[in-house]
TORKOL-4160 file (C-alpha; in steps of 0.2 Angstrom, whole numbers, padded with zeros to 4 digits, m for minus):
369
<pt num="1" X="0000" Y="0000" Z="0000"/>
<pt num="2" X="0006" Y="0017" Z="m0004"/>
<pt num="3" X="0011" Y="0028" Z="0011"/>
<pt num="4" X="0001" Y="0044" Z="0013"/>
<pt num="5" X="0009" Y="0060" Z="0019"/>
<pt num="6" X="0002" Y="0066" Z="0035"/>
<pt num="7" X="m0009" Y="0081" Z="0035"/>
<pt num="8" X="m0002" Y="0098" Z="0039"/>
<pt num="9" X="m0004" Y="0100" Z="0058"/>
<pt num="10" X="m0005" Y="0081" Z="0060"/>
<pt num="11" X="0013" Y="0075" Z="0060"/>
<pt num="12" X="0019" Y="0058" Z="0067"/>
<pt num="13" X="0003" Y="0050" Z="0065"/>
<pt num="14" X="0004" Y="0031" Z="0067"/>
<pt num="15" X="m0005" Y="0020" Z="0054"/>
<pt num="16" X="m0014" Y="0004" Z="0059"/>
<pt num="17" X="m0015" Y="m0013" Z="0051"/>
<pt num="18" X="m0021" Y="m0030" Z="0055"/>
<pt num="19" X="m0038" Y="m0023" Z="0060"/>
<pt num="20" X="m0050" Y="m0034" Z="0048"/>
<pt num="21" X="m0050" Y="m0049" Z="0059"/>
<pt num="22" X="m0056" Y="m0038" Z="0074"/>
<pt num="23" X="m0070" Y="m0031" Z="0063"/>
<pt num="24" X="m0077" Y="m0047" Z="0057"/>
<pt num="25" X="m0075" Y="m0057" Z="0073"/>
<pt num="26" X="m0090" Y="m0065" Z="0080"/>
<pt num="27" X="m0088" Y="m0056" Z="0097"/>
<pt num="28" X="m0087" Y="m0039" Z="0088"/>
<pt num="29" X="m0103" Y="m0043" Z="0078"/>
<pt num="30" X="m0113" Y="m0048" Z="0093"/>
<pt num="31" X="m0107" Y="m0032" Z="0102"/>
<pt num="32" X="m0112" Y="m0022" Z="0087"/>
<pt num="33" X="m0129" Y="m0029" Z="0087"/>
<pt num="34" X="m0131" Y="m0025" Z="0105"/>
<pt num="35" X="m0126" Y="m0007" Z="0102"/>
<pt num="36" X="m0137" Y="m0005" Z="0087"/>
<pt num="37" X="m0153" Y="m0011" Z="0096"/>
<pt num="38" X="m0151" Y="0001" Z="0111"/>
<pt num="39" X="m0166" Y="0011" Z="0113"/>
<pt num="40" X="m0175" Y="0003" Z="0098"/>
<pt num="41" X="m0179" Y="m0015" Z="0105"/>
<pt num="42" X="m0198" Y="m0013" Z="0101"/>
<pt num="43" X="m0196" Y="m0008" Z="0083"/>
<pt num="44" X="m0201" Y="m0020" Z="0070"/>
<pt num="45" X="m0185" Y="m0021" Z="0061"/>
<pt num="46" X="m0175" Y="m0024" Z="0077"/>
<pt num="47" X="m0187" Y="m0038" Z="0082"/>
<pt num="48" X="m0186" Y="m0047" Z="0066"/>
<pt num="49" X="m0167" Y="m0046" Z="0066"/>
<pt num="50" X="m0166" Y="m0052" Z="0084"/>
<pt num="51" X="m0179" Y="m0066" Z="0081"/>
<pt num="52" X="m0165" Y="m0075" Z="0071"/>
<pt num="53" X="m0150" Y="m0066" Z="0077"/>
<pt num="54" X="m0137" Y="m0079" Z="0075"/>
<pt num="55" X="m0142" Y="m0083" Z="0057"/>
<pt num="56" X="m0142" Y="m0064" Z="0053"/>
<pt num="57" X="m0125" Y="m0061" Z="0061"/>
<pt num="58" X="m0118" Y="m0077" Z="0053"/>
<pt num="59" X="m0124" Y="m0071" Z="0036"/>
<pt num="60" X="m0116" Y="m0054" Z="0038"/>
<pt num="61" X="m0100" Y="m0062" Z="0044"/>
<pt num="62" X="m0099" Y="m0073" Z="0028"/>
<pt num="63" X="m0103" Y="m0058" Z="0017"/>
<pt num="64" X="m0089" Y="m0047" Z="0025"/>
<pt num="65" X="m0076" Y="m0061" Z="0025"/>
<pt num="66" X="m0080" Y="m0064" Z="0007"/>
<pt num="67" X="m0080" Y="m0046" Z="0003"/>
<pt num="68" X="m0097" Y="m0048" Z="m0004"/>
<pt num="69" X="m0107" Y="m0037" Z="0008"/>
<pt num="70" X="m0116" Y="m0023" Z="0000"/>
<pt num="71" X="m0126" Y="m0009" Z="0009"/>
<pt num="72" X="m0145" Y="m0007" Z="0006"/>
<pt num="73" X="m0155" Y="0008" Z="0001"/>
<pt num="74" X="m0159" Y="0022" Z="0014"/>
<pt num="75" X="m0175" Y="0028" Z="0020"/>
<pt num="76" X="m0176" Y="0047" Z="0020"/>
<pt num="77" X="m0186" Y="0061" Z="0026"/>
<pt num="78" X="m0184" Y="0080" Z="0028"/>
<pt num="79" X="m0184" Y="0090" Z="0044"/>
<pt num="80" X="m0187" Y="0109" Z="0045"/>
<pt num="81" X="m0180" Y="0113" Z="0062"/>
<pt num="82" X="m0168" Y="0121" Z="0066"/>
<pt num="83" X="m0165" Y="0121" Z="0047"/>
<pt num="84" X="m0171" Y="0111" Z="0032"/>
<pt num="85" X="m0160" Y="0095" Z="0031"/>
<pt num="86" X="m0162" Y="0078" Z="0023"/>
<pt num="87" X="m0161" Y="0064" Z="0036"/>
<pt num="88" X="m0156" Y="0046" Z="0030"/>
<pt num="89" X="m0158" Y="0030" Z="0039"/>
<pt num="90" X="m0148" Y="0015" Z="0033"/>
<pt num="91" X="m0156" Y="m0003" Z="0034"/>
<pt num="92" X="m0154" Y="m0010" Z="0051"/>
<pt num="93" X="m0142" Y="m0024" Z="0046"/>
<pt num="94" X="m0131" Y="m0010" Z="0039"/>
<pt num="95" X="m0132" Y="m0001" Z="0055"/>
<pt num="96" X="m0125" Y="m0017" Z="0064"/>
<pt num="97" X="m0110" Y="m0016" Z="0051"/>
<pt num="98" X="m0107" Y="0002" Z="0055"/>
<pt num="99" X="m0106" Y="m0002" Z="0074"/>
<pt num="100" X="m0094" Y="m0016" Z="0070"/>
<pt num="101" X="m0083" Y="m0004" Z="0060"/>
<pt num="102" X="m0083" Y="0009" Z="0074"/>
<pt num="103" X="m0080" Y="m0003" Z="0088"/>
<pt num="104" X="m0063" Y="m0005" Z="0080"/>
<pt num="105" X="m0060" Y="0012" Z="0072"/>
<pt num="106" X="m0067" Y="0023" Z="0086"/>
<pt num="107" X="m0052" Y="0021" Z="0099"/>
<pt num="108" X="m0040" Y="0024" Z="0084"/>
<pt num="109" X="m0048" Y="0040" Z="0078"/>
<pt num="110" X="m0051" Y="0046" Z="0096"/>
<pt num="111" X="m0033" Y="0045" Z="0099"/>
<pt num="112" X="m0029" Y="0057" Z="0086"/>
<pt num="113" X="m0043" Y="0070" Z="0088"/>
<pt num="114" X="m0039" Y="0087" Z="0095"/>
<pt num="115" X="m0044" Y="0088" Z="0114"/>
<pt num="116" X="m0056" Y="0102" Z="0110"/>
<pt num="117" X="m0066" Y="0093" Z="0097"/>
<pt num="118" X="m0082" Y="0088" Z="0106"/>
<pt num="119" X="m0094" Y="0079" Z="0093"/>
<pt num="120" X="m0098" Y="0060" Z="0095"/>
<pt num="121" X="m0084" Y="0056" Z="0107"/>
<pt num="122" X="m0086" Y="0048" Z="0124"/>
<pt num="123" X="m0084" Y="0060" Z="0138"/>
<pt num="124" X="m0087" Y="0075" Z="0127"/>
<pt num="125" X="m0103" Y="0081" Z="0119"/>
<pt num="126" X="m0113" Y="0097" Z="0119"/>
<pt num="127" X="m0113" Y="0100" Z="0138"/>
<pt num="128" X="m0094" Y="0098" Z="0139"/>
<pt num="129" X="m0092" Y="0109" Z="0124"/>
<pt num="130" X="m0103" Y="0123" Z="0131"/>
<pt num="131" X="m0093" Y="0121" Z="0148"/>
<pt num="132" X="m0076" Y="0122" Z="0139"/>
<pt num="133" X="m0082" Y="0138" Z="0129"/>
<pt num="134" X="m0087" Y="0146" Z="0145"/>
<pt num="135" X="m0070" Y="0142" Z="0152"/>
<pt num="136" X="m0061" Y="0150" Z="0137"/>
<pt num="137" X="m0072" Y="0165" Z="0137"/>
<pt num="138" X="m0065" Y="0169" Z="0155"/>
<pt num="139" X="m0048" Y="0168" Z="0148"/>
<pt num="140" X="m0050" Y="0177" Z="0132"/>
<pt num="141" X="m0058" Y="0194" Z="0128"/>
<pt num="142" X="m0064" Y="0191" Z="0110"/>
<pt num="143" X="m0072" Y="0177" Z="0100"/>
<pt num="144" X="m0073" Y="0172" Z="0082"/>
<pt num="145" X="m0088" Y="0160" Z="0078"/>
<pt num="146" X="m0087" Y="0150" Z="0062"/>
<pt num="147" X="m0097" Y="0137" Z="0053"/>
<pt num="148" X="m0095" Y="0127" Z="0037"/>
<pt num="149" X="m0109" Y="0130" Z="0023"/>
<pt num="150" X="m0119" Y="0114" Z="0020"/>
<pt num="151" X="m0105" Y="0104" Z="0028"/>
<pt num="152" X="m0112" Y="0086" Z="0027"/>
<pt num="153" X="m0118" Y="0088" Z="0008"/>
<pt num="154" X="m0100" Y="0096" Z="0004"/>
<pt num="155" X="m0089" Y="0082" Z="0011"/>
<pt num="156" X="m0078" Y="0077" Z="m0003"/>
<pt num="157" X="m0077" Y="0058" Z="m0005"/>
<pt num="158" X="m0060" Y="0057" Z="m0013"/>
<pt num="159" X="m0052" Y="0068" Z="0001"/>
<pt num="160" X="m0061" Y="0059" Z="0015"/>
<pt num="161" X="m0054" Y="0042" Z="0008"/>
<pt num="162" X="m0037" Y="0049" Z="0007"/>
<pt num="163" X="m0039" Y="0055" Z="0025"/>
<pt num="164" X="m0044" Y="0037" Z="0031"/>
<pt num="165" X="m0027" Y="0032" Z="0024"/>
<pt num="166" X="m0018" Y="0043" Z="0036"/>
<pt num="167" X="m0022" Y="0032" Z="0050"/>
<pt num="168" X="m0028" Y="0015" Z="0043"/>
<pt num="169" X="m0017" Y="0004" Z="0031"/>
<pt num="170" X="m0028" Y="m0012" Z="0032"/>
<pt num="171" X="m0034" Y="m0015" Z="0014"/>
<pt num="172" X="m0050" Y="m0024" Z="0018"/>
<pt num="173" X="m0055" Y="m0012" Z="0032"/>
<pt num="174" X="m0052" Y="0003" Z="0020"/>
<pt num="175" X="m0062" Y="m0006" Z="0006"/>
<pt num="176" X="m0077" Y="m0007" Z="0018"/>
<pt num="177" X="m0075" Y="0011" Z="0024"/>
<pt num="178" X="m0074" Y="0016" Z="0005"/>
<pt num="179" X="m0089" Y="0006" Z="0001"/>
<pt num="180" X="m0099" Y="0014" Z="0015"/>
<pt num="181" X="m0094" Y="0031" Z="0008"/>
<pt num="182" X="m0098" Y="0026" Z="m0010"/>
<pt num="183" X="m0115" Y="0020" Z="m0005"/>
<pt num="184" X="m0120" Y="0037" Z="0002"/>
<pt num="185" X="m0137" Y="0042" Z="m0005"/>
<pt num="186" X="m0138" Y="0058" Z="m0015"/>
<pt num="187" X="m0138" Y="0074" Z="m0004"/>
<pt num="188" X="m0142" Y="0092" Z="m0007"/>
<pt num="189" X="m0133" Y="0098" Z="m0022"/>
<pt num="190" X="m0118" Y="0110" Z="m0018"/>
<pt num="191" X="m0109" Y="0118" Z="m0032"/>
<pt num="192" X="m0093" Y="0127" Z="m0027"/>
<pt num="193" X="m0078" Y="0130" Z="m0037"/>
<pt num="194" X="m0060" Y="0130" Z="m0029"/>
<pt num="195" X="m0043" Y="0135" Z="m0036"/>
<pt num="196" X="m0038" Y="0124" Z="m0050"/>
<pt num="197" X="m0056" Y="0118" Z="m0054"/>
<pt num="198" X="m0062" Y="0118" Z="m0072"/>
<pt num="199" X="m0080" Y="0122" Z="m0076"/>
<pt num="200" X="m0087" Y="0105" Z="m0073"/>
<pt num="201" X="m0076" Y="0099" Z="m0059"/>
<pt num="202" X="m0089" Y="0102" Z="m0045"/>
<pt num="203" X="m0101" Y="0091" Z="m0055"/>
<pt num="204" X="m0089" Y="0077" Z="m0057"/>
<pt num="205" X="m0083" Y="0075" Z="m0039"/>
<pt num="206" X="m0094" Y="0064" Z="m0028"/>
<pt num="207" X="m0098" Y="0072" Z="m0011"/>
<pt num="208" X="m0110" Y="0071" Z="0003"/>
<pt num="209" X="m0113" Y="0060" Z="0018"/>
<pt num="210" X="m0130" Y="0055" Z="0024"/>
<pt num="211" X="m0135" Y="0064" Z="0040"/>
<pt num="212" X="m0141" Y="0051" Z="0052"/>
<pt num="213" X="m0128" Y="0037" Z="0050"/>
<pt num="214" X="m0116" Y="0033" Z="0064"/>
<pt num="215" X="m0102" Y="0032" Z="0052"/>
<pt num="216" X="m0106" Y="0049" Z="0044"/>
<pt num="217" X="m0104" Y="0057" Z="0061"/>
<pt num="218" X="m0087" Y="0050" Z="0064"/>
<pt num="219" X="m0081" Y="0052" Z="0047"/>
<pt num="220" X="m0086" Y="0070" Z="0046"/>
<pt num="221" X="m0078" Y="0073" Z="0063"/>
<pt num="222" X="m0062" Y="0066" Z="0056"/>
<pt num="223" X="m0063" Y="0076" Z="0040"/>
<pt num="224" X="m0060" Y="0092" Z="0051"/>
<pt num="225" X="m0047" Y="0085" Z="0062"/>
<pt num="226" X="m0032" Y="0093" Z="0053"/>
<pt num="227" X="m0040" Y="0110" Z="0055"/>
<pt num="228" X="m0042" Y="0107" Z="0073"/>
<pt num="229" X="m0023" Y="0104" Z="0075"/>
<pt num="230" X="m0019" Y="0118" Z="0064"/>
<pt num="231" X="m0029" Y="0131" Z="0074"/>
<pt num="232" X="m0027" Y="0124" Z="0091"/>
<pt num="233" X="m0009" Y="0119" Z="0090"/>
<pt num="234" X="m0001" Y="0130" Z="0077"/>
<pt num="235" X="m0010" Y="0146" Z="0079"/>
<pt num="236" X="m0010" Y="0145" Z="0098"/>
<pt num="237" X="m0028" Y="0151" Z="0099"/>
<pt num="238" X="m0042" Y="0146" Z="0111"/>
<pt num="239" X="m0053" Y="0134" Z="0101"/>
<pt num="240" X="m0068" Y="0123" Z="0103"/>
<pt num="241" X="m0077" Y="0113" Z="0089"/>
<pt num="242" X="m0093" Y="0104" Z="0089"/>
<pt num="243" X="m0096" Y="0096" Z="0071"/>
<pt num="244" X="m0094" Y="0110" Z="0059"/>
<pt num="245" X="m0098" Y="0124" Z="0072"/>
<pt num="246" X="m0082" Y="0131" Z="0079"/>
<pt num="247" X="m0076" Y="0146" Z="0089"/>
<pt num="248" X="m0059" Y="0154" Z="0090"/>
<pt num="249" X="m0054" Y="0165" Z="0105"/>
<pt num="250" X="m0040" Y="0177" Z="0108"/>
<pt num="251" X="m0036" Y="0193" Z="0118"/>
<pt num="252" X="m0032" Y="0203" Z="0102"/>
<pt num="253" X="m0047" Y="0207" Z="0091"/>
<pt num="254" X="m0037" Y="0211" Z="0076"/>
<pt num="255" X="m0028" Y="0194" Z="0076"/>
<pt num="256" X="m0045" Y="0186" Z="0075"/>
<pt num="257" X="m0050" Y="0197" Z="0060"/>
<pt num="258" X="m0034" Y="0194" Z="0051"/>
<pt num="259" X="m0036" Y="0175" Z="0053"/>
<pt num="260" X="m0052" Y="0173" Z="0043"/>
<pt num="261" X="m0044" Y="0173" Z="0026"/>
<pt num="262" X="m0032" Y="0159" Z="0032"/>
<pt num="263" X="m0047" Y="0149" Z="0038"/>
<pt num="264" X="m0055" Y="0151" Z="0021"/>
<pt num="265" X="m0040" Y="0145" Z="0013"/>
<pt num="266" X="m0037" Y="0130" Z="0024"/>
<pt num="267" X="m0056" Y="0125" Z="0022"/>
<pt num="268" X="m0054" Y="0127" Z="0003"/>
<pt num="269" X="m0040" Y="0114" Z="0003"/>
<pt num="270" X="m0054" Y="0102" Z="0009"/>
<pt num="271" X="m0066" Y="0109" Z="m0003"/>
<pt num="272" X="m0077" Y="0117" Z="0011"/>
<pt num="273" X="m0084" Y="0135" Z="0011"/>
<pt num="274" X="m0084" Y="0146" Z="0027"/>
<pt num="275" X="m0101" Y="0154" Z="0030"/>
<pt num="276" X="m0094" Y="0172" Z="0029"/>
<pt num="277" X="m0110" Y="0181" Z="0033"/>
<pt num="278" X="m0110" Y="0171" Z="0050"/>
<pt num="279" X="m0092" Y="0174" Z="0054"/>
<pt num="280" X="m0088" Y="0189" Z="0064"/>
<pt num="281" X="m0078" Y="0195" Z="0080"/>
<pt num="282" X="m0087" Y="0199" Z="0096"/>
<pt num="283" X="m0082" Y="0202" Z="0114"/>
<pt num="284" X="m0083" Y="0187" Z="0125"/>
<pt num="285" X="m0094" Y="0196" Z="0137"/>
<pt num="286" X="m0108" Y="0198" Z="0123"/>
<pt num="287" X="m0110" Y="0179" Z="0123"/>
<pt num="288" X="m0112" Y="0166" Z="0109"/>
<pt num="289" X="m0125" Y="0154" Z="0104"/>
<pt num="290" X="m0117" Y="0137" Z="0104"/>
<pt num="291" X="m0123" Y="0119" Z="0105"/>
<pt num="292" X="m0140" Y="0124" Z="0110"/>
<pt num="293" X="m0134" Y="0136" Z="0124"/>
<pt num="294" X="m0132" Y="0155" Z="0125"/>
<pt num="295" X="m0115" Y="0155" Z="0133"/>
<pt num="296" X="m0106" Y="0170" Z="0142"/>
<pt num="297" X="m0091" Y="0171" Z="0154"/>
<pt num="298" X="m0104" Y="0172" Z="0168"/>
<pt num="299" X="m0118" Y="0161" Z="0163"/>
<pt num="300" X="m0125" Y="0147" Z="0152"/>
<pt num="301" X="m0143" Y="0148" Z="0147"/>
<pt num="302" X="m0154" Y="0137" Z="0136"/>
<pt num="303" X="m0156" Y="0144" Z="0118"/>
<pt num="304" X="m0174" Y="0151" Z="0115"/>
<pt num="305" X="m0176" Y="0140" Z="0100"/>
<pt num="306" X="m0173" Y="0125" Z="0111"/>
<pt num="307" X="m0186" Y="0131" Z="0124"/>
<pt num="308" X="m0199" Y="0133" Z="0110"/>
<pt num="309" X="m0195" Y="0116" Z="0103"/>
<pt num="310" X="m0198" Y="0108" Z="0120"/>
<pt num="311" X="m0215" Y="0117" Z="0122"/>
<pt num="312" X="m0220" Y="0110" Z="0105"/>
<pt num="313" X="m0215" Y="0093" Z="0111"/>
<pt num="314" X="m0224" Y="0096" Z="0128"/>
<pt num="315" X="m0240" Y="0099" Z="0118"/>
<pt num="316" X="m0238" Y="0084" Z="0108"/>
<pt num="317" X="m0235" Y="0073" Z="0124"/>
<pt num="318" X="m0251" Y="0080" Z="0132"/>
<pt num="319" X="m0261" Y="0074" Z="0116"/>
<pt num="320" X="m0252" Y="0058" Z="0115"/>
<pt num="321" X="m0254" Y="0054" Z="0134"/>
<pt num="322" X="m0273" Y="0059" Z="0132"/>
<pt num="323" X="m0275" Y="0046" Z="0118"/>
<pt num="324" X="m0265" Y="0033" Z="0127"/>
<pt num="325" X="m0251" Y="0033" Z="0114"/>
<pt num="326" X="m0239" Y="0037" Z="0128"/>
<pt num="327" X="m0238" Y="0029" Z="0145"/>
<pt num="328" X="m0234" Y="0038" Z="0161"/>
<pt num="329" X="m0216" Y="0030" Z="0160"/>
<pt num="330" X="m0214" Y="0037" Z="0142"/>
<pt num="331" X="m0219" Y="0054" Z="0147"/>
<pt num="332" X="m0207" Y="0054" Z="0163"/>
<pt num="333" X="m0193" Y="0048" Z="0152"/>
<pt num="334" X="m0195" Y="0061" Z="0139"/>
<pt num="335" X="m0196" Y="0075" Z="0153"/>
<pt num="336" X="m0181" Y="0069" Z="0162"/>
<pt num="337" X="m0171" Y="0069" Z="0146"/>
<pt num="338" X="m0175" Y="0087" Z="0143"/>
<pt num="339" X="m0172" Y="0091" Z="0162"/>
<pt num="340" X="m0155" Y="0083" Z="0160"/>
<pt num="341" X="m0151" Y="0095" Z="0146"/>
<pt num="342" X="m0158" Y="0110" Z="0155"/>
<pt num="343" X="m0149" Y="0106" Z="0171"/>
<pt num="344" X="m0132" Y="0110" Z="0162"/>
<pt num="345" X="m0138" Y="0128" Z="0161"/>
<pt num="346" X="m0143" Y="0142" Z="0174"/>
<pt num="347" X="m0161" Y="0137" Z="0171"/>
<pt num="348" X="m0169" Y="0133" Z="0188"/>
<pt num="349" X="m0181" Y="0148" Z="0186"/>
<pt num="350" X="m0185" Y="0143" Z="0169"/>
<pt num="351" X="m0189" Y="0125" Z="0174"/>
<pt num="352" X="m0200" Y="0131" Z="0188"/>
<pt num="353" X="m0210" Y="0141" Z="0176"/>
<pt num="354" X="m0212" Y="0128" Z="0163"/>
<pt num="355" X="m0216" Y="0114" Z="0176"/>
<pt num="356" X="m0233" Y="0123" Z="0179"/>
<pt num="357" X="m0238" Y="0117" Z="0162"/>
<pt num="358" X="m0234" Y="0099" Z="0165"/>
<pt num="359" X="m0251" Y="0093" Z="0168"/>
<pt num="360" X="m0258" Y="0078" Z="0160"/>
<pt num="361" X="m0277" Y="0074" Z="0158"/>
<pt num="362" X="m0276" Y="0055" Z="0158"/>
<pt num="363" X="m0271" Y="0046" Z="0174"/>
<pt num="364" X="m0259" Y="0053" Z="0187"/>
<pt num="365" X="m0242" Y="0061" Z="0183"/>
<pt num="366" X="m0230" Y="0068" Z="0196"/>
<pt num="367" X="m0224" Y="0086" Z="0193"/>
<pt num="368" X="m0205" Y="0089" Z="0194"/>
<pt num="369" X="m0199" Y="0104" Z="0204"/>
């Protein structure tokens, strides 16, 4: 296999081989099936797969070992909040394969992620990202918030595959990862030209990962890892990223303004475009909306849009409880999930106010205070 030069900002990256036996091992496939069914035990596709679990996993194992496995078609739907996006769900057996790949790949990728990259990773997440931003805001006077325009639809397949090869050298695992990428369904069309492109170049390059796939989340996170190391390590700036939303911090306002053209150039090397109309410098004390919170050096509050979304869900839960589509346990679990999120902010007065509306007509339900 041809060696690939490490990315700028990611020198001395170890490349891993002999991973395929781990991916296709019986123990790994069983573990993958258990992870795939979490929170979905009562769904028809899961019940059918689990009814004859051993036969299903043996068939998957045979197909993988023979390199005859082929992903199935996606089920898709559009969502409108917080913005229009195409959500794609892979067939359940494919999701088991995704977990099998990530069981092996996750610890390898995680070893090379920047400490201030917070999406997908164990021990990270939105709450940790908001907390880290607040810590940085207390150290730095200014912030520069950035996000990538149409990130998932813009991810270039050829560049992503090349970046796989910076850490993995197992031919069969790379073949499966390539197959997962190649099997992505058509995403929202993105037409952007970059230096060196000809007129039809954007139309000839395959791009886009399906939002909703476990592998897409990890592959997308890996796609921006070189940028993390360049900004966080080389530029010596405060930095925090969650997926394609990232914030740079410094005490010098002019330095943050001057770095925008360099960010544009670095993203262009990955055929990505910075949202220029959403990129501006502001004092840390003014706060930033990030990962569902309004964060300032002194406080973290739940974003207004998140509260409105919760109120819509609350109205739906009342109707569903009244018609017995939801049980008391279902309602309590959903409310506790939102409370867990709200508790990460300075939100006790808000929770007390909203709790007055937690009244359900059918049966008895205990309010939370």
